[in-house]
C-alpha positions in Angstrom: 53.7 136.2 83.1 50.9 136.1 85.4 47.4 134.6 84.2 44.4 136.7 84.1 40.9 136.0 85.2 39.2 137.7 82.1 40.9 135.2 79.9 38.9 132.2 81.6 35.4 133.8 80.8 33.0 130.8 81.0 35.6 128.2 82.3 35.8 126.2 85.5 37.4 128.1 88.2 38.7 126.1 91.4 39.2 127.6 94.7 41.2 126.3 97.5 40.2 128.0 100.8 36.7 128.6 99.4 35.4 129.2 103.0 37.5 131.9 103.9 35.5 135.5 104.1 37.1 136.7 101.1 37.2 134.0 99.0 33.6 132.8 99.6 32.6 136.4 98.2 34.9 136.1 95.2 33.4 132.8 94.6 30.0 134.6 94.5 31.2 137.5 92.3 33.0 134.8 89.6 29.6 132.6 89.6 27.6 136.0 89.0 30.1 136.7 86.2 29.3 133.6 84.3 32.3 131.4 85.6 31.8 128.0 86.5 33.1 127.5 90.1 34.0 124.8 92.5 36.0 124.6 95.7 37.7 122.9 98.6 38.3 123.9 102.5 39.7 122.2 105.3 36.7 122.7 107.6 33.0 122.6 107.2 31.4 125.8 108.2 28.3 128.0 107.6 29.8 129.5 104.7 30.8 126.1 103.0 27.2 124.8 103.5 25.8 128.4 102.2 27.9 128.1 99.3 27.0 124.2 98.7 23.1 124.6 99.4 22.1 128.1 98.5 24.6 128.9 95.6 25.1 125.1 94.1 28.9 125.6 94.2 30.5 122.1 94.5 32.6 122.3 97.9 34.5 119.4 99.3 35.9 119.4 102.6 39.5 118.4 102.6 42.5 118.9 100.3 43.0 116.2 98.0 44.8 116.3 94.2 41.9 115.2 92.6 39.8 118.2 93.7 41.9 120.4 90.9 41.1 118.1 88.1 39.1 119.3 85.4 39.7 122.9 86.8 40.9 125.4 83.9 42.0 127.9 86.4 42.9 127.9 90.1 42.8 130.3 92.7 44.1 130.0 96.3 44.6 132.2 99.5 48.0 133.0 101.2 47.3 130.4 104.2 47.2 127.7 101.5 50.9 126.7 101.7 52.9 125.4 98.4 52.9 122.0 99.9 49.3 121.5 99.9 48.2 118.5 98.0 46.1 120.7 95.7 48.6 123.1 95.2 51.2 120.4 94.2 48.8 118.7 92.0 47.8 122.1 89.9 51.5 123.0 89.5 52.2 119.3 88.5 49.2 119.7 85.7 50.3 123.0 84.8 47.0 124.7 85.4 47.0 128.4 85.3 46.8 129.7 88.8 46.6 133.2 91.0 46.5 134.1 94.7 43.3 135.8 96.0 44.7 139.1 96.2 45.6 139.2 92.7 42.1 137.9 91.6 40.6 140.7 93.6 42.9 143.3 91.9 42.1 141.7 88.4 38.2 142.2 89.1 38.7 145.7 89.9 40.4 146.5 86.9 38.1 148.6 84.4 36.3 150.4 87.1 36.6 154.5 87.1 36.4 154.5 90.7 38.1 151.6 92.8 38.0 152.4 96.3 40.1 150.3 98.6 39.6 150.8 102.4 42.7 149.8 104.5 44.1 150.1 107.9 45.1 147.9 111.2 41.5 148.0 112.6 38.1 148.4 111.4 38.2 147.6 107.6 35.5 145.3 107.4 33.1 147.9 109.5 33.9 150.6 107.5 33.7 149.1 104.1 30.3 147.5 105.2 29.3 150.9 106.3 30.2 152.7 103.0 28.7 149.9 101.0 25.4 150.8 102.7 25.7 154.5 102.4 26.6 154.1 98.7 23.6 151.9 98.2 21.2 154.4 99.7 22.6 157.0 97.8 21.9 155.1 94.6 25.5 155.1 93.6 25.1 151.3 92.7 28.7 150.0 93.6 30.0 146.6 92.8 31.2 145.5 96.4 33.5 143.1 97.8 33.9 142.9 101.8 36.2 140.5 104.2 32.9 140.0 105.9 29.1 139.7 105.6 26.3 142.3 105.5 22.8 141.7 105.5 22.2 144.9 103.7 23.6 143.4 100.7 23.1 139.7 101.3 26.5 138.7 101.9 29.9 139.9 101.1 29.9 140.6 97.4 27.6 142.6 95.2 27.8 143.5 91.4 26.7 146.7 90.6 25.8 148.5 87.5 27.9 151.9 88.1 31.8 152.5 87.4 32.4 152.3 91.5 33.9 149.1 92.9 34.4 149.3 97.0 36.5 146.8 98.3 38.2 146.1 101.5 42.1 146.2 101.2 44.0 143.9 103.6 47.4 144.6 104.5 48.0 141.0 105.4 51.3 139.6 103.7 51.2 142.8 101.6 48.3 141.4 99.5 46.9 144.9 98.8 49.7 145.9 96.7 47.9 143.6 94.1 45.0 146.2 94.1 44.9 149.2 91.8 42.7 151.9 93.7 42.0 155.4 92.4 40.7 156.2 96.0 42.2 155.0 99.2 40.7 155.3 102.9 43.5 154.8 105.5 42.0 154.1 109.0 44.9 153.7 111.1 48.3 152.1 111.4 49.2 149.7 114.4 51.3 146.6 114.9 50.1 143.3 113.6 50.9 140.5 111.2 54.5 140.6 112.6 55.2 137.1 111.4 55.4 139.3 107.9 56.2 142.3 109.0 59.6 143.5 110.4 58.3 146.4 112.9 55.5 149.1 112.9 57.9 151.4 110.5 58.1 148.5 107.9 54.0 148.4 108.3 54.1 152.1 107.8 56.5 151.6 104.7 54.3 149.4 103.4 50.7 151.3 103.5 52.8 154.0 102.0 53.5 151.5 99.0 49.7 151.2 98.9 49.0 154.8 98.7 51.4 155.3 96.1 49.4 153.1 93.8 47.0 156.0 93.5 47.3 157.9 90.2 47.9 161.7 90.0 44.1 162.4 90.0 43.5 159.9 92.7 42.4 160.8 96.4 43.4 159.5 99.6 41.7 159.7 102.7 43.1 159.2 106.1 42.8 159.5 109.8 43.9 162.8 110.9 44.4 161.7 114.5 46.9 158.9 113.7 50.5 160.4 113.1 51.9 157.7 111.0 48.8 158.1 108.5 49.4 161.8 108.3 53.2 161.4 107.6 52.2 159.1 104.6 49.4 161.5 103.5 51.9 164.3 103.4 54.1 162.6 101.1 51.3 162.2 98.4 51.2 164.5 95.3 47.5 163.7 94.7 44.8 165.2 96.5 44.3 163.8 100.3 41.6 164.5 103.1 41.5 163.9 106.7 39.0 162.9 109.3 39.0 163.4 113.0 38.1 165.0 115.7 40.5 168.2 115.2 40.0 171.6 114.0 42.6 170.7 111.5 40.8 167.8 110.2 38.8 168.3 106.6 36.0 166.0 107.8 35.0 166.2 111.4 32.5 165.1 114.0 31.2 168.4 115.7 28.9 168.3 118.9 29.9 164.6 119.6 28.3 162.9 122.6 27.4 159.4 123.4 24.3 157.9 125.0 24.3 155.3 127.8 25.6 152.4 125.7 28.3 154.2 123.6 26.8 155.1 120.5 27.9 158.3 119.1 25.6 161.1 117.9 27.3 164.0 116.0 27.0 166.7 113.3 29.3 165.8 110.1 31.3 168.7 108.8 33.3 169.5 106.1 35.7 172.8 106.7 33.3 173.7 109.4 30.2 173.4 107.3 27.6 170.9 108.6 26.7 168.4 105.8 24.2 166.6 108.1 23.6 164.7 111.5 24.2 161.1 112.6 23.0 159.2 115.2 24.9 155.8 115.2 23.4 152.3 116.6 27.0 151.0 116.7 28.8 151.6 120.0 32.4 152.8 120.4 34.8 156.0 119.4 36.2 153.7 116.6 32.7 153.4 115.0 32.2 157.5 115.0 35.9 157.4 113.4 34.7 154.4 110.9 31.7 156.7 110.1 33.9 159.7 109.5 35.9 157.8 107.0 32.9 156.5 105.3 30.8 159.7 104.8 34.1 161.6 103.6 34.4 159.2 100.9 30.6 159.3 100.2 30.6 163.2 99.9 33.8 163.1 97.7 31.9 160.5 95.3 28.8 162.7 95.3 26.6 161.1 97.6 23.4 162.8 98.7 24.4 163.7 102.5 20.8 163.4 104.0 20.5 159.9 102.7 24.3 159.2 103.7 23.9 160.3 107.3 20.6 158.5 107.6 22.5 155.2 106.2 25.1 155.7 108.9 22.4 155.9 111.6 20.7 152.7 110.3 23.8 150.9 109.8 24.0 147.8 112.6 27.1 146.3 111.8 28.8 143.4 110.0 28.4 139.9 111.3 31.2 139.0 113.3 31.5 142.4 114.5 30.2 142.6 118.0 27.4 140.3 117.0 24.4 139.5 119.1 24.3 135.6 118.2 21.6 134.7 120.8 20.5 134.4 124.5 20.6 131.3 126.9 19.8 131.1 130.4 19.3 135.0 130.2 22.8 135.1 129.1 23.4 137.5 126.1 26.1 135.6 123.7 28.1 138.1 121.4 30.9 137.4 118.9 33.5 139.7 117.3 36.1 139.0 114.9 38.8 141.1 117.1 42.0 138.9 117.0 44.5 141.2 118.4 45.0 142.9 121.9 44.3 146.5 120.6 40.9 145.1 119.0 40.1 143.1 121.9 40.5 145.9 124.2 38.5 148.3 122.1 35.4 145.7 121.8 35.4 144.6 125.5 35.2 148.7 126.2 32.1 148.5 124.1 30.8 145.5 125.8 31.5 146.9 129.1 28.9 149.8 128.2 26.0 147.1 127.7 23.7 146.5 130.4 25.2 143.4 132.2 25.7 141.6 135.3 29.2 139.9 134.8 31.2 140.1 131.4 32.6 136.9 130.5 35.6 137.4 127.5 36.5 134.3 125.7 39.4 134.6 123.8 40.7 132.3 121.1 44.5 133.5 120.7 45.3 133.6 116.9 48.4 132.2 115.5 51.7 131.3 117.4 53.5 134.3 115.9 51.1 137.0 116.7 50.9 135.3 120.5 54.6 135.6 120.6 55.3 139.1 119.3 52.3 140.8 120.9 52.8 138.7 124.2 52.7 141.6 126.8 49.6 143.2 125.5 47.6 140.0 125.7 48.3 139.9 129.4 46.0 142.9 130.2 43.7 143.4 126.9 40.8 141.9 128.7 41.2 143.7 132.0 37.5 144.9 131.4 36.1 141.4 131.8 35.1 139.9 135.0 36.3 136.7 133.8 38.5 135.6 130.9 38.2 132.0 129.4 41.4 131.5 127.1 41.0 128.5 124.4 44.1 126.7 122.8 46.0 129.3 120.5 44.4 128.8 116.6 47.5 127.8 114.4 45.5 128.9 111.2 48.5 128.6 108.4 51.3 127.9 111.3 52.8 125.0 112.7 53.2 124.6 116.4 56.5 125.7 117.2 56.7 124.0 120.8 57.6 127.5 122.5 54.2 129.0 123.1 51.1 128.0 124.7 47.8 129.3 125.9 48.9 128.3 129.3 51.5 131.0 129.2 48.6 133.4 128.3 46.5 132.6 131.2 49.7 132.2 133.5 50.7 135.9 132.6 47.1 137.5 132.7 47.0 135.8 136.3 50.2 137.8 137.4 48.6 140.7 136.1 45.4 140.6 138.0 42.9 139.3 135.3 40.6 136.4 136.7 41.8 133.8 133.7 41.0 130.5 133.0 42.3 127.9 130.6 39.5 126.2 128.6 41.5 124.4 125.9 38.4 123.3 123.5 34.9 124.6 122.5 33.5 121.9 124.8 35.6 122.7 127.6 34.7 126.5 127.1 30.8 125.6 126.9 30.8 123.2 129.8 32.5 125.9 132.1 30.5 128.6 130.7 27.1 126.7 131.4 28.4 125.9 134.8 29.1 129.1 136.0 27.5 131.9 134.1 24.4 133.6 135.8 21.4 135.3 134.3 22.0 138.8 133.3 25.7 138.1 132.1 27.2 138.6 128.9 29.5 136.5 127.2 31.7 137.9 124.3 33.7 135.6 122.1 36.6 136.9 120.4 38.9 136.0 117.4 39.2 135.7 113.6 39.7 131.8 113.6 36.6 129.6 114.1 35.8 130.6 117.9 32.4 131.9 116.2 31.4 128.4 116.0 31.4 128.0 119.8 28.5 130.6 119.5 27.0 128.6 116.8 27.6 125.3 119.1 25.9 126.7 122.3 22.9 127.8 120.4 22.4 124.5 118.3 22.3 122.4 121.6 20.0 124.7 123.2 17.6 124.5 120.6 18.2 120.6 120.7 17.3 120.5 124.5 14.4 122.3 123.6 12.9 120.2 120.9 
């Protein structure tokens, strides 16, 4: 029988991989709920420093058996493999334990409205936007985002209402541990093909997530995505669609874009205008995200005047086309996009910003993803003038020896992309500083630790000035 976090109220919870975007938020959630929390991670990051320095959570860097000693309960991420020293020790000691997604599902239990935002792309941005909208509408939700939002002071918030809003991640089908009453399905695309057989398997699994909805539940889906529509049509609960078609329930009427790609539109439901929205975040995908979030807010009884204003005030979550600084007249941005579709989308946004030359700095993420989507990687940075490719970020995987970043660069060059292999962050920084020019825009992309390159460049620049 799976142990339940509620049976360990006030006890010592140890979290393996606490520095992850979701785990760090859950650590804060548990801390605020009265649990004693400790954690470990493989790398020292801004997040681990924040947990240790600001929240006073003991965080150890490096995985050692003794880290779990004294713990009453252990939570680990899917990236922490069974042969991890701490997992081996917790099993030896018989410490009750669960995976991160199971913990999130357990924390969501008991809420009258449990909203899960899912999809191949845009989950974090849409969940963050909906969180800001619901807060402005005084719906007072509890929130868990797989990223950080300044508006709520991080990735987690405990509210006083019966609403729990969470990002529902499809990686390893982890969202099947949740129990949603409302589901937002943004899109279906090929990713995580180290776990999924193919795109049909991905669609089937999203269907399983929607099937978790109760009979009186609600599903809101992207009407412009054929696979999403197929899944919605199979449900017996109430369903709605959003999109630009007259067939969709929620639409963006009179949609126009300004010179940097930010959309302005009338938000409508069955043709009735509910409000006017002027976005500060650029790209068509953000219009879709806004439609999804506003549709959910409307269904949950939010004031549409406040909701539309909140959508217009939204400036994005951290690591989502985030301006991290300016050096030598060069603007540095970072985005979490880690597969070719996401990189292509965000580069189209970057290309609309005022700039001289556009630099794409790609950190390919996991060997399996690069192998399965190899052909797509070779053209996804076509909007950039220069592409720098770091070594592949292994994450949870071991190097199979048959795929290298140099192969990606060679393929890009063959497709007319001006690509250069800069293996390490130091190599990349050195190349950038030697070759960038005032007015250039640099965009680093990836869900590994490539954001630390931006931090590294900024910190060294401040040291030079001190």
